[in-house]
N, C-alpha and C positions, 0 to 999 in steps of 0.2 A: 504493497499500499504505501510504504511513505518513497519507494521509487517512483510512481508514477506510471508505469509500464510493461511489458509483459514481455516485451525484446522474444517474442517468438522466434522471430528471423535470426536472431544474433544466436541463440543458444541450438536453433535447427542448424547453421549455420557452423557450428562447434562439433557437434553432434557428426554432422556430413564427415568434417576434415578428420576429426578422430577414427570414424571409420575407415576410411582410406586409408590414414597411415596405419590403423591395425592389421588390418586389410591386406598392407604389403611388406608384413614382416615385422613392424616395429612393434614391442611391448610396452604401451603405454601404461596401461592401471596393472596393477599387481597386487592388489587384497580385494577381498568380497567386498567390502566396505565401500571402496570406492568404485564396484561395480554394480552393488544396488545405488550410488550416487546416479550413475548413468543410468540406470533402468527407470528410475526415478525422474531425469529430465525425457527421457524417452515418455511415460506417461503424459510428462505436460505440455509437450507440442500435439501429441495426438489426434486431438479437436481442433486442429488449429483453423480447420474447414470450415467451423461455425461458432468460432471467438474473435469477437472484433479488437483490434488492437493498434496499435500507432502505427504501424509499418515501417518500412527501412529509413524514414524518414525522422521520425519520432514525432509526429506532430500531428496525427489523427487526419481528420477530413480536412479540403483542401482551403477552408474559410478560416482554419486555426482558431475554432472553438474549442479544441480539449476532448472532441468527441470520437470514440475509437468507432473504426470499421473494420469490416474484413477487407483484407490486402491483399493483392495476386501476387504479391514478392514475398508475404510470410508462409503462406496456403503452399507456392511452390518451394521454398526453401525445407519447411517442412516435412513435405511429399517426398523429397530428392532426401532427407536424413531419414526418416522412418525405411525406406528403401533398405540405405544402405545399413544400418543397424538391424535390420531384422535376420536374427538367427546369427548373428555375429559374434564369434566367441571372442571377448575380449584378452583373454589370456593368448590367445593364439595357440599352437600345435601344441602345449603343456597346460591347456585348460581343460574343461569337462563341462555336465551340463552347469554346473552352479555360478559358472563366469559366461554363459548365454545367453546374448538379448533379446528378449520376445516383444513384439509387435502385434498389438490386434489384428488380425486375418485383415478387418475391410477397413483400417482406418488410412491406409497408401491411398486404396482405391477411393475412398468418399474426399480425400483432399484431390485426386487427378480429377473427378469429374465437376466438382467448383472451381478448380482453378480454371480447365477448360471452358468451362459456360461461365467466366469472368473475362478471357483473355480475349482482345487487348486494352482492354481497360484494366488499371490497377482495383480501383473501387468505386461505390456509388458516385461520390466527388471527385475524383481524380482519372480523366477519360485514357490520359496514359503518363508513364512513370517510365523513368530511365533504370529505377532499380529492376526493372522486367527482364531487364538485358543480362542479369545474375541468375536469372531460373530458366530463360529460355538456351542458354547458354553456360559459359562456365560461373562460376562451378558448382551450379548445380544440375543444369540437364533435364530439369525436369516435367518438360513439356517433350509427348512423344509426334507429336502430330507433324510432318514435314510443314503442310500447309499453315498451319495454327504458327506454327516457328516463325512462314516467313511473311506471315500476315502480320506480326506485332511489332518484326523488327523493323520491318520496309513504314511502319504506322510511327513508329518511336522514332525514325530515321528522317523520315519526312519532316513529322511535327515537332521537333526536339532540339535535333542535329542546329547547332548556331555557329554562328565563325571561328569558337574558342574553346569546341565543345559541346556537352549536352546539357540542358535545361535539366531540373530536377522532375518537373510537372507542368504542364500549362499555367499559365499565369500565379507561376510561383512568384511570392512576394517574400522571399528571403531577402533581410538586410536592408529594406526599402523603408522609407517613410511610413508607409501605408500598414506595413507589420506588424501586428500586437502582440511585442516581445515578451506577453504572459500567458 
């Protein structure tokens, strides 16, 4: 409650990278307490498809009134993390049943269904968001449909690319006099 937002995307990214590093042969987790902690983080992100959060930019809806909403970037990162963590033995070859992470069977599929229905939109208030690039490509690769990936990528490039990079989203007021800092 004191932090003010859920960090579903950041926790999902942490779990995704942990899973990739573990699968590559590195042993990062050494105790069953650490396994239990990671399992709890997996439980935390499993319902990302129905939990409003503040998204990649930690600001909620586009008008910056502090209202959380479903964000495609958070859902996509959670989907990728859930798929990577499913049945992963955190102790690697030295592990056993106690060190395997479990993901509820339908949670990644629900994230995928909601994600595909949202794209290319980021949320109800944000038409497009450059944060989606992280879920249609590196590091998440969370979208399986090549046509949807191309449609989303081309919309982001067409509408958000500027002379010096990409805007976060359309009508982004970050650090402008009209932006409410609170």
